[in-house]
C-alpha positions in Angstrom: 128.6 174.9 119.1 129.9 173.4 122.1 128.6 174.7 125.5 130.0 174.2 129.0 128.2 171.6 131.3 126.4 173.3 134.2 127.3 171.9 137.7 124.8 173.9 139.5 121.2 172.4 139.7 118.2 174.5 139.0 116.1 172.4 141.3 116.5 169.5 143.6 113.9 167.2 145.2 114.5 164.3 147.8 112.4 161.5 149.1 112.8 158.3 151.0 110.9 155.2 150.3 110.7 151.6 152.2 112.8 149.0 150.5 109.8 146.9 149.2 108.9 146.0 145.6 105.8 148.4 145.6 108.2 151.4 145.9 109.3 150.8 142.4 106.0 152.2 141.1 105.9 155.0 143.8 109.3 156.2 142.6 108.3 156.3 139.0 105.2 158.3 140.1 107.4 160.7 142.2 109.6 161.2 139.4 106.9 162.2 136.9 105.1 164.4 139.5 108.3 166.2 140.4 109.1 166.9 136.8 105.5 168.2 136.4 105.9 170.4 139.3 109.1 171.8 137.7 107.4 172.1 134.4 110.1 170.0 132.9 109.2 167.4 130.3 110.2 163.8 131.6 112.7 162.3 129.4 111.1 159.1 127.8 113.5 156.7 129.5 113.7 158.3 133.0 111.1 156.3 134.5 112.5 153.0 133.2 115.9 154.1 134.4 114.3 154.8 138.0 112.7 151.4 138.0 116.1 149.6 137.3 118.1 151.7 139.8 115.5 151.3 142.6 115.0 147.5 141.7 118.7 147.0 142.0 118.8 148.8 145.5 115.9 146.6 146.8 117.3 143.5 145.4 121.0 143.8 146.1 121.5 146.0 149.2 120.5 146.1 152.8 117.7 148.4 151.7 115.7 145.4 150.7 116.0 143.8 154.0 113.0 144.1 156.4 112.6 147.6 157.6 115.2 148.8 155.1 114.9 152.1 153.1 116.5 154.0 150.3 116.6 157.6 149.4 116.2 159.2 145.9 117.3 162.7 144.8 116.2 164.1 141.6 118.4 167.1 140.2 117.4 169.3 137.3 120.1 170.9 135.3 119.9 173.1 132.1 121.0 170.3 130.0 120.2 167.1 131.9 118.3 165.4 134.7 120.2 163.3 137.3 118.5 160.7 139.4 120.4 159.3 142.5 119.4 156.3 144.5 121.1 156.1 147.9 120.9 152.6 149.5 121.7 151.1 152.8 125.0 149.2 151.5 125.5 146.1 149.5 124.8 142.6 150.4 127.9 140.4 150.5 130.3 142.8 148.8 128.2 143.4 145.6 128.9 146.4 143.5 127.0 147.9 140.7 128.6 146.6 137.4 127.2 146.2 133.9 127.6 142.5 133.1 126.6 140.5 130.0 124.1 137.9 131.0 123.9 134.5 129.6 121.3 134.2 126.7 119.1 132.0 129.1 119.5 134.2 132.1 116.3 135.5 133.6 118.1 138.6 135.3 121.1 140.7 134.8 119.9 143.0 132.0 119.0 146.1 134.1 122.3 148.0 133.9 122.7 147.1 130.4 119.5 149.2 129.7 120.6 151.9 132.0 124.0 152.2 130.1 122.1 152.2 126.8 119.5 154.8 127.8 121.6 157.3 129.7 124.4 159.8 129.0 126.1 158.4 132.1 125.7 156.3 135.2 127.7 154.9 138.1 128.2 154.7 141.8 127.7 157.7 144.0 131.1 159.2 145.0 130.2 159.2 148.7 128.1 156.6 150.4 126.5 153.7 148.7 124.2 154.1 145.8 124.0 154.8 142.1 123.2 157.7 139.7 122.0 158.0 136.2 121.9 161.2 134.0 119.5 161.7 130.9 119.6 164.5 128.4 116.8 167.0 129.1 113.9 167.1 126.6 113.3 170.6 125.3 109.9 171.9 126.6 107.8 174.4 128.5 110.6 175.5 131.0 113.1 176.5 128.5 
């Protein structure tokens, strides 16, 4: 049976973080705590995806410069969870693209992982930043 995709979120949470590497762990904790408050099981890959999107915001945008910040938004839908990371704009014209890194490259696999672990991801339609969506895990709140 095919069902229509829901466009109205059941719950929304927002939080801003400083653009420093320590924030990656704080975002993972916030995602888990928010899902727990919603009594929504955390999809297994959600914290990894959060780490990748936040790490990219810190490394590749003005959010990672001294005094920089980024904002996160977590949206709970009946069939999925959406994470958005809004940053302070790209450094030197960079845009989020999934690339194939060289075998010896130390970096460049984050969005490959995000692409493999999510049902969809991309740039935010307004402003600068990225989003990722993961299928909800059946659990207590359903």
